[in-house]
N, C-alpha and C positions, 0 to 999 in steps of 0.2 A: 500630562506626564503619567506614565504607567504606574498604577497603584494597587491593582487587584491581587497580586501574587502573594497573598498571605492569608492565613485562616480568618483573622478578624474582619478584614475588608470583604472577603468572600461571603462570610456569614451576614455582614451588614446588608449586602445586596439580596441575599436569600430572604432575610427577614423583612426588608423594606418592601419587597414585591410578593411576600408570602409565597415564595417559589416552591413548588412541589417538584423535586428532582425526579426526572423521568427515567426509571430503570429501562423502560422499553426502548429508549434512545441511547442507552449506554452512557449516561451523563456522569462523569467524574471530573470535577473541576480542579485544575492545577493550582497549587498554593505554594510552590517552591520557585523562587525567582532564579536560583542558580540553574535549575533544569531548563527553565524557559530561555535563559541566556545560552545554554548549550544548544538548544534547538535552533535559535537564531544564528549562532556561529556555524553550526553544521550545514544549515541551508545556504550559507554564504550570501545573505541578503544585502543588497546595496541600494542606494538611492535611484538606481536605474531600473530596478526590478518591479514588475507587477507580480504580486503573490496571490495565489488562490488558496484561501483557507476553508477547510471543510469542518463544519460543526464548531463554530466559534464559542458556543455556550453562552457565558455571561460577558465574554470579551476579554478575558484575562490575557491570553496569548496574543490576541488581536492588537491590543494596545502596544505591545512590544514590537510586533511586526510593523505596525503603522509608523512607528518612530524610526524604523530602519529602511523601509521600502518607499518606492515612488507611489504605489497604489496597492490597496488590498481589496480583493473581491471575496466576500464571505458567502458561503451557502449554508444555511441553517434550516433544518427540517422542522424544528419545533416552533410553531407560531407564537407560543406563550413567551418565548424569549425575545421576540422582536422589540417590545417596548423597553426591556432591560438593556438590550444592545443599543437602542437609540439614546439611552441615558449614559451608559458607560463609555460609549464611543463618540459622544457629542462633540468633543473638542478636536476630533480627527476628521479633517475635510477630505482626506485621501482614502476613506473607507466606504465601501458600498456593501450593503447587506441584502441578500436575496433569500426569501423564504421559499425553499424548495428542497426536494430530495435529490442529492447529488447523483444518485443512480438513474434519475430520470432527466437530468440536465444534459444538453448537448454542449459539452465543454468547449469544443472547437468554436462553435458559434458564440458562446458566452465570452470567451477570451478574445477571439478574433475581432469582435466588434469593439473591443476596448483597447487592444494592443497592436493593432495593424498587422495581425498575424504573427507577431514575434512570440517567442517561447516564454513560458512563465514557470515559476517555481511554486510547488505545492507544499504547504505546511499544514499539519493537522494533529490534533489529539483525537484519534479515531475511536469510535465505538467498537469494543472488542467483538461484539456479536456479528458484525458485518464488515470486518477488516478486509478479508480476502476479496469479496466482490468489488469493493471500492478500489483496492490496489490494482486489481486486474483491469478495471475500467480505465483507470488512469494510465496504466502501462500501454494499453491498446489504443490510446488516443494519438497514434502516429507521432508527429514531431512537435505538437503544440506544447508539450511539457518537457522542461529541461531536467528537473530533478524533483524528487518527492522526499520530504523529510517529515516523518510521522512518529507519534507516540503510539505504540501498539503493545499487545500482550507479549511478554518476553519469549514465551514458547513459540509464538508465531514468527517473531523476529529471528530466532535461532534457526527455524526451518528455512527461512529465506536465504540465510547465509551458508547453510550446510552444503557439503559436497558428497560424492558417491560413497556408499558404505556406511553412512551414519543412519541411526534409527530415525533421525529428524529429517533426513533427506527424502524428498518426494516430488510430486507434481508441482507444488507451489515453488519449491526451490528452483526447479528447472524453468518454470515460466518467468519468475523474477529475474533469474540470471541470463535468460535469453534476451530480455529487453534492457537490463540495467546492471550496474555494479553495486551490490548491496554492501553496506558497512554499518555495523552497530556502533553507535556513538557513545551511548551511556546506558546503564541499567538504572531503573527507577523503582524504589520501594513503594508499597501502598500508602505509606505515611505522607507522600507528596500530593495526595488528592483529598478532596471532600466530595462525596463520601469515599471512604477507602475501598478500592476494589479488593477482591479476594485473591488476586494473583499479582506477581511482579510484572513490571512493564519495562519497555526499552524504547529508546529513540533510535530509529534506523533511517539512514539516507540511501535512497536508490538514485544513482546518477545514470540517467538514460543514455544508452549507446546511440550514436548517430547511425551506426550499422551494427546489426547483431554480430556476436563473436563467432558464430558458425554459419556456414552456407547451407541452406535447406531449400529444396525445390518447392515444397508446399508446407508452409508452417502450420496450417490448419490440420493437415494430415499428421504431421509430426506430433502435435499435441493430443491428437486422438490416440496415437500409440502410447504416449506418456500416460494418459489417463487410464488406458487399458492395462498398462504395466503395473500401475500402483493401486488399481481398484481392489485387488486382493493380494496384499504384500507377501503372503505365504506361498503364493503360486510362483512357479518358474515363469520367466518372461515368455517362454513358448506357450504355456497354458493360458497366461493372461491375455496374450494377443489373439490366440486362436479361439478362445471362448467368448470373445467380444463380437457379438453378431453384427455390430455396425461396421466392423472392419472387413468381414468376409474373407479372412485369411486362412489358408490351409496350413497344416503342420509342415507339409513339404516345402511350401514357399518360404515360411519363416525359417525353417531349418537351413535351407539353401542360402538365405540372406545372412544368417548368423555364421555359417561356415565361411562365406566370402569375407566376413569381417574378422575371422579367426577367433570367434567367440563360442564358448560351449553352449549347447542346447539346454543345459540345466541351469544356466545362470539366472539370477533374479534381477528384476528391473532396477532395484536399488544399487546395483553394482555398475550400472552404465552411466557414463558422463553425458553432458549435453551434446558433446561432439559425437558420441556413440549413437545417441538417438537421432541426430541429424543424418549420420551416415546410414543408419538402418532405414530411416524414412525415405531417403533418396534411392536406396536399392529397391525397396518395396513399391515405390512409385513408378518404377520403370515399366 
């Protein structure tokens, strides 16, 4: 039975193993059962699901996932946590813990060998310092992942959900919204963790699209345009694109493309929607 989601039980484990909480791995352990239940509900976990959990820590969230899912595959980078997880997860026969860096793991191979190629759901309390690289790795895993439900820094969650014109809107917003539909589930104060982080957190679910919402001839090229457009937000889109040496675009070519789209040459990248970037990419790729 899940029992770790409270301060006293968490501290018992910390003291029992003389655990040194690793700031370098962004370790903040959840101690609020209500938030954990929100995560499980948002992920829509059933007894038919295989769940990939990233960074199980001492196994707090893992216990709840294991009671709801068919199988849980955990990837934990900190080898010092392995004996603790062997203890806290000992009663769960449907949990497998792998000591590795998720950024170095071939997720398709890992999951495909255990789930006959069927899609999985990802659940995690992610380290804030490395949230974006992990999210992008997960989103780019083609069709092996069905959904991603994660605890992340609230500021980053806001950026994922934002649309054109907002100060939080940027390259991350566009990348996330190209691959998935983001939805912030709940906001989480620092008091829900040991140790307490210095920022507010949020649980967000990214439900992956079977087909992206826009048609683009070359998505790699489109995201090069996106990065160039947001590299220096104060620049106009024209200057951002033409000053990026990797694109090799002339002002004449960009001006002609924007004119074809009915967009002013003085517009900034933050004003363009995902559809606008797809259209621009398709025109410039001709």
